[in-house]
C-alpha positions in Angstrom: -26.2 148.9 -31.8 -26.0 152.0 -29.7 -25.0 155.3 -31.2 -22.0 157.1 -29.9 -23.6 160.6 -30.3 -26.5 161.9 -28.2 -29.4 162.8 -30.4 -31.5 165.5 -28.9 -34.9 166.8 -30.3 -35.5 170.6 -30.4 -38.1 172.8 -31.9 -37.4 175.5 -34.3 -38.0 178.0 -31.5 -35.5 176.3 -29.2 -32.9 176.1 -32.0 -33.3 179.8 -32.7 -32.8 180.6 -29.0 -29.6 178.6 -29.0 -28.3 180.4 -32.0 -29.3 183.8 -30.3 -27.3 182.8 -27.2 -24.3 181.9 -29.4 -24.5 178.2 -28.6 -24.3 177.1 -32.2 -20.9 176.2 -33.8 -22.4 177.0 -37.3 -21.5 180.2 -39.1 -25.0 181.3 -39.8 -24.1 184.8 -41.0 -21.9 183.2 -43.7 -24.5 180.6 -44.6 -27.3 183.2 -44.8 -25.1 185.4 -47.1 -24.9 182.6 -49.8 -27.4 183.3 -52.5 -30.1 180.5 -53.0 -29.0 179.9 -56.5 -25.4 179.1 -55.3 -26.8 176.8 -52.6 -28.7 174.9 -55.3 -25.7 174.8 -57.6 -23.5 173.4 -54.8 -26.1 170.8 -53.9 -26.5 169.8 -57.5 -22.7 169.4 -57.8 -22.4 167.3 -54.6 -25.6 165.2 -54.9 -26.9 165.6 -58.4 -29.9 167.4 -59.6 -33.2 166.6 -57.9 -35.7 164.7 -60.1 -39.0 166.4 -61.1 -41.6 165.7 -58.5 -39.2 164.9 -55.7 -41.3 166.9 -53.2 -44.1 164.4 -53.5 -41.9 161.8 -51.9 -41.3 163.8 -48.7 -42.1 161.9 -45.5 -44.2 164.0 -43.1 -44.0 162.9 -39.5 -41.9 160.5 -37.6 -41.0 157.2 -39.4 -41.9 153.9 -37.8 -39.5 152.6 -35.2 -36.5 150.7 -36.6 -35.8 147.1 -35.8 -32.3 145.6 -35.6 -31.9 142.7 -37.9 -29.1 140.8 -39.6 -29.4 140.8 -43.5 -27.1 139.4 -46.1 -26.6 141.6 -49.2 -24.6 141.1 -52.3 -21.1 142.6 -51.9 -21.3 144.8 -54.8 -24.7 146.3 -53.7 -23.4 147.0 -50.2 -20.3 148.5 -51.5 -22.2 150.9 -53.7 -24.4 152.1 -50.9 -21.4 152.4 -48.6 -19.7 154.6 -51.2 -22.6 157.0 -50.9 -21.3 157.9 -47.5 -22.8 158.2 -44.0 -26.4 157.2 -43.8 -26.2 154.4 -46.3 -28.2 152.1 -44.2 -31.0 154.7 -44.2 -30.8 154.9 -47.9 -31.1 151.1 -48.2 -34.2 151.4 -46.0 -35.6 154.1 -48.2 -35.1 151.9 -51.3 -36.8 149.0 -49.6 -39.7 151.3 -48.5 -40.2 152.6 -52.0 -40.3 149.0 -53.2 -42.9 148.0 -50.7 -45.0 151.1 -51.5 -44.9 150.2 -55.2 -46.1 146.7 -54.5 -48.9 148.0 -52.3 -49.8 150.7 -54.8 -49.3 153.5 -52.4 -47.0 156.5 -51.8 -43.8 155.8 -49.8 -44.9 158.3 -47.1 -45.3 157.2 -43.6 -48.8 156.4 -42.6 
């Protein structure tokens, strides 16, 4: 399935240059003015608090290439993931990756 949007990779330096030229639609002054405690409070309210040790599950590097497949899931399971919003297929993949890692006895990080 082809995505509608065009995904472009950019380095931090390139992004900073775009912001400097005013090519960003984000209100960075307003975003930077929000205290870190408020950012964390809002994130906790929207997504729930992060579990202890969450940072050890961070994936470093690019993930393996995806492969299109057809999979049949229980309707209630699919409905639950869909209710979590955009990116639900990625979250399903992450759950499967964590399961595979637990069976291999490894961390869910990308090799």
